[in-house]
C-alpha angles and dihedrals in degrees: 000000000000094000088051089050091049091052094048090051091051092049089055088055100047141355142194112264127189122249108237099175145021120189120180113203089179129352090273102030119069144147123232124205123201144172115270125244112244108254095018104143127182142158118240109270096036130115138218136199122262122195143191130178114267126215089279092052091249114129115254111214133199134168121246131179118241113250092186122077122253088254097056121101093213121066119222130194132187113219140180119200113242101199093209092041123112097221113027098063088054092047089052090057097053119117133201106283096031123122124249121181116234126192115232095222124077122208140189146079102231088113138123094247089074090076137070122198123342135139103218129041119205116198109193119185144165123207114321090000085092091076098086093047094054086054091051092047091051089055118084095225100076092051092052096044106047131051093212135018120199119193121189119183121190125195137160098242135023091242089063095067100115121182086019097136092043091056095040091054102024117195130152132170090233095048125083107241090213088066101049093088086076089075121095116185130195135168133204126201117197106189101045140023109251129187110251095013133099115246117227147027119317092241091053091048090053094046093053096042090239092122096053091047091050094055096035098236140103124230116234127175090219097057106014124086117197133206121184129186132166145074121357095250092053091046091052092048097046094044087054094048097045096044089046090056097048105277114133118207108247117247130184094252095035114035116209140177097260134069125172137185133180117231094214 
């Protein structure tokens, strides 16, 4: 009886879902689509745990940000394979029809409710840190709330620019087409010079003023709201740059213009 009760408790916390799509942007960067557990609720910008059995049969769990909007029936996740990782090599081998375990609880504070006021929203990402920002853009709230939206995606190589065409020509059934001209999209590539892309790390582009020049806007703590998501080094650098330029990190009790989240 105890074993049965434990199993039932676990099933209320997570469940196997069916893989409905696999799209490889490169041999090591891909997106997974799955069915959605009934009752799973989240806010655009949050993440959830995904799991697969390991060699010992125990589930290996890792957190991944939603790419889909809260209203979409299909879940979507943006993944990079870590060769020595426990989970990502297994995720990369999934096929349509396979099972993937999905937790029923979403987490994270990279959400618009961390801000008060603001005219412009800046979404700064490296690599798979773009995922929560695509979710935010697919949700109507951001388009109604901000006058302008700036998305900057930084990658090592041009081939790593996932979701590039979607962001260049943004369109979504839940978003009013009359509002999409609010979106300004720029990319930076750090390991090679690429036509149409900035060259260098986001921190360097901010410090030089090149990023603001490229998007035709000026950052201002009074009117700009900043979200940052990506690798830990980038988070550390941008936290230092923004706080050194008058942007306070947003806290629950004291909202500020800056929110940051590590992607791993």
